[in-house]
C-alpha positions as CSV (number, residue, x, y, z in Angstrom):
1,M,-34.4,-10.5,-8.9
2,S,-33.3,-7.4,-10.9
3,A,-30.4,-7.6,-13.4
4,P,-26.9,-6.5,-12.3
5,D,-25.3,-3.4,-13.7
6,L,-22.2,-5.1,-15.1
7,V,-21.0,-8.7,-15.8
8,I,-17.4,-9.7,-16.5
9,D,-17.7,-13.0,-18.5
10,G,-15.5,-15.8,-19.8
11,C,-12.4,-15.2,-17.7
12,A,-10.5,-17.3,-15.2
13,V,-11.5,-16.2,-11.7
14,V,-9.3,-16.4,-8.6
15,T,-11.4,-15.3,-5.7
16,V,-8.8,-15.5,-2.9
17,D,-11.7,-16.5,-0.5
18,D,-11.1,-18.8,2.5
19,A,-11.9,-21.9,0.4
20,G,-9.5,-20.9,-2.3
21,T,-12.3,-21.0,-4.9
22,E,-11.1,-20.7,-8.5
23,H,-12.8,-21.1,-11.9
24,R,-10.8,-21.8,-15.0
25,T,-13.7,-20.1,-16.9
26,G,-16.1,-18.0,-14.9
27,W,-18.0,-14.8,-14.4
28,V,-18.7,-12.1,-11.9
29,S,-21.6,-9.6,-11.8
30,V,-21.6,-6.2,-10.2
31,R,-24.5,-4.2,-8.8
32,G,-23.7,-0.6,-7.8
33,N,-20.5,-0.8,-5.9
34,R,-20.8,-4.4,-4.7
35,I,-20.0,-7.8,-6.1
36,D,-23.4,-9.3,-6.8
37,A,-22.8,-12.9,-7.9
38,L,-20.2,-15.2,-9.5
39,G,-20.0,-18.7,-10.9
40,A,-18.3,-21.2,-13.1
41,G,-18.7,-21.4,-16.9
42,R,-20.3,-18.6,-18.9
43,A,-22.6,-16.0,-17.3
44,P,-26.4,-16.3,-17.4
45,D,-28.2,-14.1,-20.0
46,F,-29.0,-11.0,-17.9
47,G,-30.5,-9.2,-20.8
48,A,-29.5,-6.5,-23.3
49,G,-29.4,-3.7,-20.8
50,V,-26.5,-5.1,-18.7
51,A,-23.1,-3.7,-19.5
52,R,-20.6,-6.5,-20.3
53,I,-16.9,-6.9,-20.3
54,D,-15.6,-9.8,-22.4
55,G,-13.1,-11.5,-20.2
56,R,-11.9,-14.2,-22.5
57,G,-8.2,-14.6,-22.3
58,C,-8.1,-12.8,-19.0
59,L,-7.7,-13.5,-15.3
60,L,-9.9,-11.7,-12.8
61,T,-8.5,-11.2,-9.3
62,P,-9.4,-8.9,-6.4
63,G,-7.8,-5.5,-6.7
64,L,-4.3,-5.3,-5.2
65,V,-3.9,-3.5,-1.8
66,N,-0.9,-1.3,-1.2
67,T,-0.2,-1.1,2.6
68,H,2.8,1.3,2.6
69,H,3.8,4.3,0.4
70,H,5.1,7.8,0.4
71,L,3.3,9.4,-2.5
72,Y,5.1,12.8,-2.3
73,Q,8.4,11.0,-3.2
74,W,7.2,10.4,-6.8
75,I,8.9,13.7,-7.7
76,T,12.2,12.8,-6.0
77,R,12.9,9.5,-7.7
78,G,16.4,8.5,-8.7
79,L,18.3,10.4,-6.1
80,A,20.8,8.8,-3.7
81,A,20.4,5.6,-5.6
82,D,23.5,3.9,-4.1
83,N,23.2,5.0,-0.5
84,T,22.2,3.3,2.8
85,L,18.9,4.2,4.3
86,F,20.3,6.7,6.8
87,E,22.5,8.3,4.1
88,W,19.6,8.4,1.7
89,L,17.4,10.1,4.2
90,Q,20.0,12.7,5.1
91,K,20.4,13.4,1.3
92,L,16.7,13.8,0.7
93,Y,15.4,15.5,3.9
94,P,16.5,19.0,2.6
95,V,14.8,18.3,-0.7
96,W,11.6,17.2,0.9
97,A,11.6,20.3,3.2
98,R,10.6,22.3,0.0
99,I,7.4,20.4,-0.8
100,D,4.1,22.2,-0.8
101,E,0.5,21.6,-1.5
102,K,0.8,22.0,-5.2
103,S,3.8,19.7,-5.6
104,V,2.3,17.0,-3.3
105,R,-0.9,17.0,-5.4
106,V,1.2,16.5,-8.6
107,A,3.3,13.8,-7.0
108,A,0.4,11.9,-5.5
109,T,-1.5,12.0,-8.8
110,G,1.5,10.5,-10.7
111,A,2.1,7.8,-8.1
112,L,-1.5,6.8,-7.9
113,V,-1.8,6.6,-11.7
114,S,1.2,4.2,-11.6
115,L,-0.5,2.1,-8.9
116,A,-3.7,1.9,-10.9
117,R,-1.9,0.8,-14.0
118,T,-0.4,-2.1,-12.0
119,G,-3.7,-3.4,-10.5
120,C,-3.9,-1.5,-7.2
121,T,-7.4,-0.5,-6.1
122,T,-6.6,0.5,-2.5
123,S,-3.6,2.3,-1.3
124,S,-2.4,3.6,2.0
125,D,0.1,6.5,2.3
126,H,2.5,7.5,5.0
127,H,3.0,11.3,4.8
128,Y,5.2,12.6,7.6
129,V,7.0,15.7,6.1
130,F,5.0,18.9,6.8
131,P,7.2,22.0,6.0
132,R,6.0,25.2,7.6
133,G,3.9,27.2,5.2
134,G,3.5,24.2,2.8
135,G,-0.3,24.3,2.9
136,D,-2.7,21.4,3.4
137,L,-0.6,18.5,2.2
138,L,-3.0,15.8,3.4
139,A,-5.9,17.4,1.5
140,A,-3.7,17.6,-1.6
141,E,-3.1,13.8,-1.7
142,I,-6.7,13.0,-0.7
143,G,-7.8,15.1,-3.7
144,A,-5.4,13.3,-5.9
145,A,-6.8,9.9,-4.9
146,A,-10.4,11.1,-5.5
147,T,-9.4,12.3,-9.0
148,V,-7.6,9.1,-10.0
149,G,-10.4,7.0,-8.3
150,L,-8.5,4.8,-5.9
151,R,-9.7,3.8,-2.4
152,F,-7.3,5.6,-0.1
153,H,-6.0,5.2,3.5
154,P,-3.8,8.3,4.1
155,T,-2.0,8.4,7.4
156,R,-1.2,11.7,9.2
157,G,2.4,11.1,9.8
158,S,4.7,13.1,12.0
159,M,8.3,13.8,13.2
160,D,9.2,15.6,16.4
161,L,12.8,14.4,17.1
162,G,15.2,16.6,15.1
163,E,18.9,16.5,14.9
164,S,19.4,18.9,17.9
165,Q,17.6,16.3,20.1
166,G,19.5,13.3,18.7
167,G,17.1,12.4,15.9
168,L,17.9,11.9,12.2
169,P,15.8,14.6,10.5
170,P,16.9,18.3,10.4
171,D,15.1,20.5,12.8
172,E,13.3,22.4,10.1
173,V,11.1,19.4,9.1
174,V,9.9,18.4,12.6
175,E,6.9,19.7,14.4
176,S,5.9,20.1,18.1
177,I,3.8,17.4,19.7
178,D,0.9,19.9,20.3
179,D,0.8,20.9,16.6
180,I,1.0,17.2,15.6
181,L,-1.9,16.1,17.8
182,A,-4.0,19.1,16.8
183,A,-3.4,18.3,13.1
184,S,-4.1,14.7,13.7
185,T,-7.4,15.4,15.4
186,A,-8.4,17.7,12.6
187,A,-7.6,15.1,10.0
188,I,-9.7,12.5,11.7
189,E,-12.6,14.8,12.1
190,Q,-12.5,16.1,8.5
191,W,-11.6,13.0,6.5
192,H,-12.1,9.7,8.3
193,D,-15.0,7.6,7.1
194,P,-15.8,4.4,9.1
195,S,-18.6,3.3,6.8
196,F,-18.5,0.0,4.9
197,D,-17.7,1.4,1.5
198,A,-15.5,4.3,2.6
199,M,-13.2,5.7,0.0
200,V,-11.0,7.5,2.6
201,R,-9.9,6.3,6.1
202,I,-7.3,8.0,8.2
203,A,-4.6,6.5,10.4
204,L,-2.0,8.1,12.6
205,A,1.6,7.4,11.8
206,P,4.6,8.9,13.8
207,C,7.5,8.2,11.4
208,S,10.1,6.0,13.0
209,P,12.0,5.4,16.3
210,F,14.8,7.7,15.0
211,S,12.6,10.6,14.2
212,V,10.0,10.7,16.9
213,T,9.9,10.8,20.7
214,G,8.4,8.2,22.9
215,D,5.9,10.9,24.2
216,L,4.6,11.4,20.6
217,M,4.2,7.7,20.1
218,R,2.2,7.3,23.3
219,E,0.0,10.3,22.8
220,S,-0.6,9.4,19.1
221,A,-1.7,5.9,20.2
222,A,-4.0,7.3,22.8
223,L,-5.6,9.7,20.3
224,A,-6.0,7.0,17.6
225,R,-7.6,4.6,20.0
226,S,-10.0,7.1,21.4
227,A,-11.0,8.0,17.8
228,G,-11.2,4.4,16.5
229,V,-8.5,4.8,13.8
230,R,-5.4,2.7,13.1
231,L,-1.7,3.2,13.9
232,H,1.2,2.9,11.5
233,T,5.0,3.4,11.7
234,H,8.3,2.2,10.2
235,L,10.0,-0.5,12.2
236,A,13.0,-2.7,12.1
237,E,13.9,-1.7,8.5
238,T,17.7,-1.8,8.8
239,V,20.5,-2.9,11.1
240,D,21.3,0.8,11.6
241,E,17.9,1.3,13.1
242,E,18.4,-1.7,15.4
243,Q,21.7,-0.3,16.6
244,F,20.1,3.2,17.2
245,C,17.4,1.6,19.4
246,R,19.9,-0.5,21.3
247,D,22.1,2.5,21.9
248,K,19.3,5.0,22.8
249,F,16.6,2.7,24.4
250,G,18.6,-0.4,25.5
251,C,16.3,-2.7,23.5
252,T,15.4,-3.8,20.0
253,P,12.9,-1.8,17.9
254,A,10.2,-4.4,18.4
255,E,10.7,-4.3,22.2
256,Y,10.6,-0.6,22.1
257,M,7.2,-0.6,20.4
258,E,5.8,-3.1,22.9
259,R,7.1,-0.9,25.7
260,L,5.2,2.1,24.2
261,G,1.9,0.1,23.8
262,W,2.3,0.0,20.0
263,V,1.2,-3.5,19.5
264,G,-2.3,-4.8,18.7
265,D,-4.7,-5.5,15.9
266,D,-5.0,-1.8,15.2
267,V,-1.3,-1.4,14.4
268,W,0.8,-2.2,11.4
269,F,4.5,-1.8,10.9
270,A,6.3,-1.0,7.6
271,H,9.2,-3.3,6.6
272,A,9.7,-5.3,9.8
273,V,12.9,-6.8,8.3
274,H,15.0,-7.4,11.3
275,L,12.8,-9.3,13.8
276,D,13.9,-12.0,16.2
277,D,11.7,-14.9,17.3
278,P,10.3,-13.2,20.3
279,A,9.2,-10.2,18.2
280,I,7.4,-12.4,15.7
281,A,5.7,-14.2,18.6
282,T,4.5,-10.9,20.1
283,M,3.2,-9.7,16.8
284,A,1.3,-13.0,16.3
285,R,-0.1,-13.0,19.8
286,T,-1.3,-9.4,19.5
287,G,-2.4,-9.4,15.8
288,T,0.0,-6.6,14.9
289,G,0.4,-6.4,11.1
290,V,3.3,-5.9,8.7
291,A,3.5,-4.1,5.4
292,H,6.2,-6.1,3.6
293,C,8.1,-4.0,1.0
294,P,10.4,-6.4,-0.8
295,T,11.3,-4.2,-3.7
296,S,12.2,-1.2,-1.6
297,N,14.1,-3.4,0.9
298,G,16.2,-4.7,-2.0
299,R,16.7,-1.2,-3.4
300,L,18.1,0.1,-0.1
301,G,19.9,-3.1,0.8
302,A,17.9,-3.3,4.0
303,G,17.7,-7.1,4.1
304,I,15.2,-9.8,3.5
305,A,12.2,-10.0,5.8
306,R,11.2,-13.2,7.5
307,T,7.9,-13.2,5.6
308,A,7.3,-16.9,5.4
309,E,7.9,-17.2,9.2
310,L,5.6,-14.2,9.8
311,V,2.8,-15.8,7.7
312,A,3.3,-19.2,9.4
313,A,3.1,-17.6,12.8
314,G,-0.3,-16.0,11.9
315,V,1.0,-12.4,11.7
316,P,-1.2,-10.3,9.3
317,V,1.0,-9.5,6.3
318,G,0.3,-7.3,3.4
319,L,2.5,-5.8,0.7
320,G,3.7,-2.3,-0.1
321,V,5.6,-0.6,-2.8
322,D,7.1,2.0,-0.3
323,G,8.0,5.5,-1.3
324,A,8.9,6.1,-4.9
325,A,12.3,7.5,-4.0
326,S,13.3,3.9,-2.9
327,N,11.2,2.1,-5.5
328,E,11.2,4.1,-8.7
329,S,8.7,1.8,-10.6
330,S,6.2,1.6,-7.7
331,S,4.5,-1.3,-9.5
332,M,2.1,-3.0,-7.1
333,L,2.3,-6.2,-9.2
334,E,6.0,-6.5,-8.7
335,E,5.5,-6.9,-5.0
336,P,4.0,-10.4,-4.8
337,R,6.6,-11.6,-7.3
338,N,9.5,-10.2,-5.3
339,A,8.0,-11.3,-2.0
340,L,7.9,-14.9,-3.4
341,L,11.4,-14.7,-4.9
342,Y,13.0,-13.3,-1.7
343,A,11.2,-15.8,0.5
344,R,12.5,-18.7,-1.7
345,A,16.0,-17.2,-1.9
346,V,16.4,-17.7,1.8
347,G,13.9,-20.4,2.6
348,G,14.0,-22.8,-0.4
349,P,11.5,-23.5,-3.1
350,R,8.6,-24.3,-0.8
351,A,9.0,-21.2,1.4
352,M,6.1,-19.4,-0.4
353,T,3.6,-20.5,-3.1
354,V,2.4,-18.3,-6.0
355,R,-1.1,-18.3,-4.4
356,T,0.2,-17.2,-1.1
357,A,2.1,-14.3,-2.8
358,L,-1.2,-13.2,-4.5
359,E,-3.0,-13.5,-1.2
360,L,-0.5,-11.2,0.5
361,A,-1.2,-8.6,-2.2
362,T,-5.0,-8.9,-1.8
363,M,-6.6,-10.4,1.4
364,G,-3.3,-9.9,3.3
365,G,-3.4,-6.2,2.6
366,A,-7.1,-6.0,3.4
367,R,-6.5,-7.6,6.8
368,V,-3.6,-5.2,7.6
369,L,-5.8,-2.2,6.9
370,G,-8.7,-3.7,8.8
371,R,-10.9,-4.1,5.7
372,E,-11.0,-7.9,5.3
373,T,-14.8,-8.0,5.4
374,E,-15.1,-5.4,2.6
375,I,-12.2,-5.9,0.1
376,G,-9.4,-8.4,-0.7
377,S,-11.5,-11.2,-2.2
378,I,-14.2,-11.8,-4.8
379,E,-17.3,-12.7,-2.8
380,P,-20.9,-11.6,-3.1
381,G,-21.6,-8.5,-0.9
382,K,-18.0,-7.3,-1.0
383,L,-17.0,-4.1,-2.7
384,A,-16.4,-4.3,-6.5
385,D,-12.6,-3.7,-6.4
386,L,-11.5,-5.9,-9.3
387,A,-8.5,-6.3,-11.6
388,L,-8.9,-8.0,-15.0
389,W,-5.5,-9.1,-16.3
390,R,-4.9,-9.8,-20.0
391,L,-3.1,-13.2,-20.3
392,D,-3.6,-13.9,-24.0
393,T,-0.5,-12.0,-25.0
394,P,2.6,-13.6,-26.7
395,A,4.5,-13.2,-23.4
396,H,2.0,-15.4,-21.5
397,A,1.1,-17.9,-24.2
398,G,1.9,-21.4,-23.0
399,I,1.8,-20.7,-19.3
400,D,-0.9,-23.1,-18.2
401,D,-1.6,-21.8,-14.7
402,P,-3.0,-18.2,-14.8
403,V,-1.8,-17.4,-11.3
404,V,1.7,-18.5,-12.2
405,A,1.4,-16.3,-15.4
406,L,0.4,-13.3,-13.3
407,V,2.9,-13.7,-10.4
408,L,6.0,-15.1,-12.2
409,G,5.4,-14.1,-15.8
410,S,5.9,-10.7,-17.5
411,A,3.7,-8.0,-16.0
412,P,0.5,-8.3,-18.1
413,P,-1.6,-5.4,-19.3
414,L,-4.9,-4.6,-17.5
415,A,-8.0,-5.2,-19.5
416,A,-10.0,-3.3,-16.8
417,L,-9.7,-2.1,-13.2
418,L,-12.8,-1.4,-11.2
419,V,-12.8,0.5,-7.9
420,N,-16.0,0.7,-6.0
421,G,-17.7,-0.5,-9.2
422,R,-16.3,2.4,-11.2
423,E,-13.9,1.8,-14.1
424,V,-10.5,3.4,-13.5
425,V,-8.4,1.5,-16.2
426,R,-9.5,0.1,-19.5
427,D,-7.1,-1.6,-21.9
428,G,-4.1,-0.5,-20.0
429,V,-5.0,3.2,-19.9
430,V,-6.1,5.1,-16.8
431,T,-9.5,6.6,-17.9
432,T,-9.9,9.1,-15.0
433,V,-7.0,11.4,-15.9
434,D,-4.9,12.5,-18.9
435,E,-1.8,10.4,-18.3
436,D,0.4,12.5,-20.6
437,A,-0.6,15.7,-18.8
438,V,0.1,14.0,-15.5
439,G,3.6,13.0,-16.7
440,A,4.3,16.5,-17.8
441,D,3.2,18.0,-14.5
442,V,5.4,15.5,-12.6
443,A,8.5,16.3,-14.7
444,Q,8.0,20.1,-14.1
445,A,7.4,19.7,-10.4
446,Q,10.5,17.4,-10.0
447,A,12.7,19.9,-11.9
448,V,11.6,22.8,-9.7
449,L,11.8,20.9,-6.4
450,V,15.3,19.4,-7.0
451,A,16.6,22.7,-8.3
452,G,15.6,24.3,-5.0
453,G,12.8,26.5,-6.4
C-alpha cells in the first residue's frame, strides 16, 4: 500500500461515527481529498515523504457544518439591534435592496472567512434578495466560497409576495414566479454538482410564509424534485409568523408547509422554534430536517427551539449561524455551545450532552444537507474535512475532557482546518486570502451600502 499524503499525529480524535469512537491519543491520515486511515496511539512511520501535522495538545474533529446563513448580511451587521424580527426586516429590506454583485462578493468573502476561522468546512447559504440590475449574485457568492476554500451549498432563494399583496417585503425586492423559476433552473444547470466530493450543490429556497405565495412554494418544490435538488425555507421562527399564518391561511406554519407538500427528507427548515407536538411528529415521520440557529434566535428574541425533543423524535437537526445581521459574530463554534445551553435552560441538565451538541454541528448538519455518507464524521473513505483545535492554551489547561473543553470552554484557536484535503487555516490564520484586505473591503462596502450609495 502506498503512503498517504498527510498524517495528523498525536492528537485526541473524536470521530462522531455511529459507534462514538474516540481516541485520547490518535492519528488520522489523508490521501488526496479522502480520509485514508486512523487509529489509536501514535501514527505508523509512513516515511520521510509524507507531510505531517503535529497534533499534540490538540483535538481533531470533523469540520463543522453550517446549515443556514445569509452571507450578504455580513455588510449590514449591527443594525436594528433591539428590534423584533418583523421590525428588523422592515428596517433592513430597503438597505438590502441596494446590494449588487460586487458587494455580495465582498460580504460573502468576509462571512466565509469568519466561518473558516471557527471550524466550519461546509456552509449553506440562503440568498433571497435579488435587486433588479444587481448582477449575478449567486455567482458572486459561489466565487467567494471557491476563493476561501469552503464546501458550499448555496440556495437560490426567492420572494414574490410584496407589500401590495399582503406580504412583508417591499415590492421592489420581489420577483415574478416566472423569473424565479427561470433563474432557479439556470442555477441548477450551471452550478449543481451531485458527485460525491462536490464543492458546490444548489438547493431552492423560497424565503418564508410571509414573503412568498403558495404557488411559488408548490412550483419550486416541483422543480427541485424533478432536478434532484433539496428544498429550504424559514419556518416557525417567531410568534408573529405563527399569527400571520393563522390569520392568512387558517393554520400553523408547519400545517401550511404540509399542505403545500413541503415535507420530506429533501426539505429542511430554518429555525423551527414554535412547533407543536403534531408538527414534530410529522417532521420525524417524513424525515424533514431543521437548521437550529440558537444564537440568532436569542439575538432576535424569537424563542427557544424544542431541540432536545426534535432530536429524541428522530428529526434530522443541524446547526446554523443564520445571517450576520442577526448574529454579528457568525462563529460556527458558538452554535453547539448555545444549543446545549438553551436546551438545558428549558429542559434541565440532562436535556443535551456535550457530545450531542458536537454531533449536531457535524453529522447532524451533514444529514440535513443530505451528505451524511460524505462528511460529518472521521471515517476512512469520507472526505477530508477536518478541524484541529488547539487545547493546550492556558484557557483550556485543566479541563480533562477535550470535548467539554471545546464545547463549553473558551473558543480555542485552530491549529489547522482542512477542506477536501486542502489546508484553509493554519495556526488560526486563513491561508487562502489576505484577511486584512478582506476586512478593509468589508468596511468600505458596508459604509457605501448603509449610506445609500
